[in-house]
C-alpha positions in Angstrom: 105.3 60.6 202.1 101.8 62.0 203.2 99.3 60.0 204.7 96.9 60.7 201.4 99.8 58.8 199.3 99.6 56.2 201.7 96.2 55.9 201.8 96.1 55.8 197.7 98.6 52.5 197.8 96.5 50.5 200.0 93.8 51.4 197.6 95.5 50.3 194.7 96.7 46.7 195.6 97.5 44.2 198.8 100.1 43.8 201.3 102.5 40.9 201.0 101.1 40.0 204.3 97.5 40.3 203.3 98.9 38.1 200.2 100.7 35.4 202.5 97.2 35.6 204.9 95.1 35.0 202.0 97.2 32.4 200.8 97.4 30.7 203.8 93.5 30.5 204.7 92.9 29.3 200.6 95.1 26.2 201.6 93.0 25.7 204.5 90.5 25.6 202.2 91.6 23.2 199.7 93.0 20.7 202.4 89.5 20.7 203.6 87.9 19.9 200.5 90.1 17.5 199.5 90.0 15.6 202.8 86.3 16.1 202.4 86.2 14.6 199.0 88.4 11.7 200.0 86.2 11.1 202.6 83.4 10.9 200.2 85.2 8.8 198.2 85.7 6.3 200.9 82.0 6.4 201.7 81.0 5.9 198.6 83.6 2.7 197.9 82.6 1.4 201.2 78.7 1.8 200.4 79.2 0.4 197.1 80.9 -2.6 198.0 78.0 -2.9 201.3 75.4 -3.0 198.4 77.3 -5.7 196.1 77.8 -7.8 199.0 73.9 -7.8 200.2 73.4 -8.4 196.8 75.2 -11.5 196.3 74.1 -12.5 199.8 70.4 -11.9 199.0 70.6 -14.0 195.7 72.1 -17.1 197.3 69.5 -16.8 200.1 66.4 -16.8 197.2 68.1 -19.8 195.8 69.2 -22.0 198.8 65.4 -21.1 200.1 64.0 -22.5 196.7 66.0 -25.3 196.6 65.0 -26.7 199.9 61.1 -25.6 199.7 61.3 -28.2 196.8 63.2 -31.0 198.1 62.2 -34.5 196.9 59.6 -35.9 199.6 59.6 -39.3 198.6 57.3 -42.0 198.5 55.6 -44.6 200.8 58.4 -47.0 200.3 61.1 -44.4 199.3 62.2 -42.4 202.3 63.4 -38.7 201.2 67.1 -38.3 200.0 68.2 -35.9 202.6 71.5 -36.3 204.7 72.4 -33.1 207.2 75.6 -32.4 208.9 76.4 -29.8 211.0 78.2 -27.8 208.2 77.0 -29.6 205.2 73.9 -31.3 203.6 72.9 -33.1 200.7 69.3 -33.7 199.5 67.3 -34.3 196.0 65.3 -31.4 195.1 63.4 -30.2 192.1 64.3 -26.8 190.2 62.2 -24.1 189.7 60.6 -23.6 186.1 63.4 -21.3 184.8 65.9 -24.2 184.9 64.4 -26.0 181.6 67.1 -24.2 179.5 69.3 -26.8 181.8 67.7 -29.6 180.0 66.8 -31.2 183.9 65.1 -30.5 186.7 65.8 -33.0 189.6 69.1 -32.5 191.1 71.2 -34.3 193.6 72.6 -31.3 195.6 75.6 -30.8 198.2 75.9 -27.4 200.3 79.3 -26.6 202.0 82.1 -24.5 202.4 85.1 -25.4 200.4 89.1 -25.2 201.6 89.1 -21.8 199.8 86.1 -20.2 202.4 83.4 -20.4 199.4 79.7 -21.1 200.0 79.2 -23.5 197.2 76.5 -25.9 195.7 77.3 -29.0 193.4 74.3 -30.3 191.6 74.5 -33.8 189.9 71.6 -33.5 187.3 68.9 -36.1 186.5 70.2 -38.8 189.2 67.1 -41.4 188.4 69.0 -41.4 185.0 71.7 -44.2 184.0 74.7 -42.5 182.7 75.7 -43.3 178.9 79.5 -43.2 180.2 79.4 -44.5 183.6 80.0 -41.0 185.1 77.8 -38.4 185.6 78.4 -34.8 185.1 78.6 -32.4 188.7 78.1 -28.8 187.9 79.6 -26.6 190.7 78.4 -23.1 191.8 80.1 -21.2 193.9 77.6 -19.0 196.0 79.6 -16.7 198.3 83.5 -16.2 198.6 84.8 -15.3 202.1 83.0 -17.3 204.3 84.3 -18.7 207.5 82.1 -21.5 208.0 78.0 -22.2 208.1 75.5 -24.0 210.4 73.2 -25.9 210.0 70.3 -27.2 212.0 67.1 -29.1 211.5 63.5 -28.6 213.0 62.3 -31.7 214.3 58.4 -32.0 214.6 57.4 -32.9 218.4 56.2 -36.6 218.7 54.5 -38.5 221.5 57.5 -38.3 224.1 59.0 -35.4 222.9 58.8 -32.1 222.2 59.9 -29.9 218.6 63.7 -29.2 219.0 66.3 -28.0 216.3 69.2 -31.0 216.1 72.5 -30.4 214.5 72.2 -33.4 212.3 69.2 -35.5 210.6 69.2 -38.9 208.6 65.9 -40.0 209.2 63.2 -41.2 207.2 60.9 -38.0 206.8 61.9 -34.4 206.0 62.6 -31.7 208.6 59.7 -29.4 209.4 62.3 -26.8 208.6 66.1 -26.1 207.5 67.9 -23.6 209.2 71.3 -22.1 207.7 73.5 -19.5 209.7 76.3 -18.2 207.3 79.4 -17.0 209.6 82.1 -14.5 208.0 85.6 -13.5 209.2 86.3 -11.3 212.0 86.2 -7.5 210.9 83.8 -8.6 207.6 81.2 -6.4 207.2 78.7 -8.9 205.6 76.2 -9.5 208.3 72.9 -11.6 207.4 70.1 -13.4 208.8 69.5 -16.9 209.7 68.3 -18.6 206.3 65.0 -20.6 207.2 62.9 -22.2 204.7 60.5 -25.2 204.9 60.8 -28.0 202.8 57.3 -29.0 200.9 55.8 -32.2 202.3 53.9 -33.1 199.1 55.4 -34.2 195.9 56.1 -32.0 192.7 55.0 -32.9 189.4 57.6 -32.7 187.0 
């Protein structure tokens, strides 16, 4: 075979070695694309879950802040109904105007973490009224799932013989200056949230 014939055969096609090399390179490219696609899907899924978790936390924060700010302050002959513990609290509050559809505006509320590790809000509507059948309906609303615990503290304003301080329980005859809620999640949970701090209003809210 002459040199011219050999050059003609190389120009008309690829050798087996060249095809194998090309297939190997193509395989590496496809593997890289597959890994990149998998990484992209994983990142997208993680981001979506993180955004959803932040939305849930944001909604819970807005609701709790609103309920605490609207705690019933009581009257000179009627102290406010607020009992605070390190991991739970009970109080009487006014619901926002948007709650008119519920047919009640005042409710006794309790907040805590149940056995299923849910942050749960329980509301007993219209506490001033007398139930017609001897019992009241209690509305239970889970706010967040997968909660390890909540830590509550209450700001006691400065007094004559003591400065202001955070306390872990509250059973006094007036409202705390601030209520702080710290939500803790299990180890490894991606959710992290700053403390929720809200100030109960001191003036009675008109119904």
